[in-house]
C-alpha positions in Angstrom: 86.5 11.2 -6.9 88.2 11.7 -3.5 91.9 11.2 -3.7 92.4 7.4 -3.3 95.1 8.1 -0.6 92.4 9.9 1.5 90.2 6.8 1.7 90.2 4.8 4.9 90.3 1.0 4.3 87.1 -0.8 5.0 87.4 -3.9 7.1 84.6 -6.5 6.6 83.5 -7.8 10.0 83.0 -11.5 10.8 79.3 -10.9 11.0 79.2 -9.2 7.5 81.2 -12.1 6.1 78.8 -14.7 7.6 75.8 -12.8 6.4 77.3 -12.7 2.9 77.9 -16.4 2.9 74.4 -17.2 4.2 72.4 -14.7 2.1 74.5 -14.3 -1.0 74.7 -10.5 -0.8 75.9 -7.8 1.5 74.8 -4.3 1.9 77.6 -2.0 3.2 76.0 1.4 4.0 78.1 4.5 3.5 80.9 2.6 1.8 81.1 5.2 -0.9 81.1 8.9 0.1 78.3 11.3 -0.6 80.9 13.3 -2.6 81.6 10.4 -4.9 77.9 9.6 -5.3 77.3 13.3 -6.3 80.1 13.1 -8.8 78.7 10.0 -10.4 75.2 11.4 -10.5 76.3 14.6 -12.1 78.3 12.7 -14.7 75.4 10.4 -15.4 73.1 13.3 -16.0 75.6 14.9 -18.4 75.9 11.6 -20.2 72.1 11.1 -20.5 71.7 14.6 -21.9 74.6 14.1 -24.4 76.8 16.8 -22.9 80.0 14.9 -22.3 83.0 15.9 -24.6 83.4 12.2 -25.5 79.9 12.3 -26.9 80.8 15.1 -29.2 84.0 13.5 -30.5 82.3 10.2 -31.2 84.0 8.2 -28.4 80.6 7.5 -26.8 77.1 7.5 -28.3 74.9 10.5 -27.6 71.1 10.8 -27.8 69.9 12.8 -30.8 70.1 16.6 -30.2 66.5 17.1 -31.3 65.1 15.0 -28.4 63.6 16.7 -25.4 65.5 16.3 -22.1 63.0 13.7 -21.0 63.4 11.7 -24.2 67.2 12.0 -23.9 67.0 10.6 -20.4 65.1 7.6 -21.8 67.5 7.0 -24.7 69.8 4.6 -23.0 68.8 1.4 -21.0 72.4 0.5 -20.3 75.9 1.2 -21.5 78.6 -1.4 -21.4 82.4 -1.1 -20.8 82.6 2.7 -20.1 85.8 2.0 -18.1 87.5 1.4 -21.5 86.5 4.9 -22.7 86.3 7.1 -19.6 88.9 7.4 -16.8 86.1 8.3 -14.3 84.5 4.9 -14.9 87.8 3.0 -14.5 88.5 4.9 -11.2 85.1 3.9 -9.8 85.4 0.3 -11.1 88.6 0.2 -9.0 87.2 2.2 -6.0 89.5 1.3 -3.1 86.8 0.8 -0.5 84.7 -1.4 -2.9 87.8 -3.4 -3.6 88.4 -3.8 0.1 85.0 -5.5 0.5 85.1 -7.6 -2.7 88.6 -8.9 -1.8 87.6 -9.7 1.8 84.6 -11.7 0.5 86.0 -13.4 -2.5 89.8 -13.4 -2.0 92.6 -11.1 -3.2 92.6 -12.1 -6.9 89.9 -9.6 -7.9 89.3 -9.4 -11.7 87.5 -6.3 -12.8 86.3 -7.4 -16.1 83.2 -5.4 -17.0 81.3 -2.2 -16.3 77.7 -1.6 -17.1 75.8 1.6 -16.4 72.1 1.0 -16.1 69.9 4.0 -16.7 66.3 3.7 -15.4 64.2 6.9 -15.8 61.2 7.3 -13.5 58.5 4.9 -14.7 60.9 3.0 -17.0 61.2 -0.8 -17.0 64.9 -0.9 -16.2 66.9 -4.1 -15.9 65.7 -7.2 -14.1 67.7 -8.5 -11.1 69.6 -11.7 -11.7 72.4 -13.6 -10.1 74.8 -15.3 -12.5 78.1 -15.4 -10.6 78.2 -19.2 -10.7 78.3 -19.1 -14.5 80.5 -16.1 -15.0 83.1 -17.1 -12.5 83.1 -20.8 -13.3 82.9 -21.6 -9.6 82.0 -24.9 -8.0 81.5 -25.1 -4.2 81.5 -28.9 -4.2 
């Protein structure tokens, strides 16, 4: 991950804020650098293939050694709470530019409470889209 001091803050525009309020989501292109994305992709490939040191010491589950690379890539559907086990996941959960956007849209009291890594191999079913913020945040707009 790029050194956090090297990130420029992201300022959410009035138009972006309005769009988020109207549509319930916001796409911010190029918010995370190509370098950061490459690091996460490489890490995820290592994890899917069972090559992380934490998979050899039992910290994180690994697919069976006897599986082919394709079967290893299909072993996981999702992995919860990796930020509690891997510093890389905690750093990205608290990515400064992502936090800039979240704080601008929801307020400064951001609570990062969970991480989930979804792994969808080509042709796999993956995880269905859902929106449950109302229930998880206990919010009422009334």
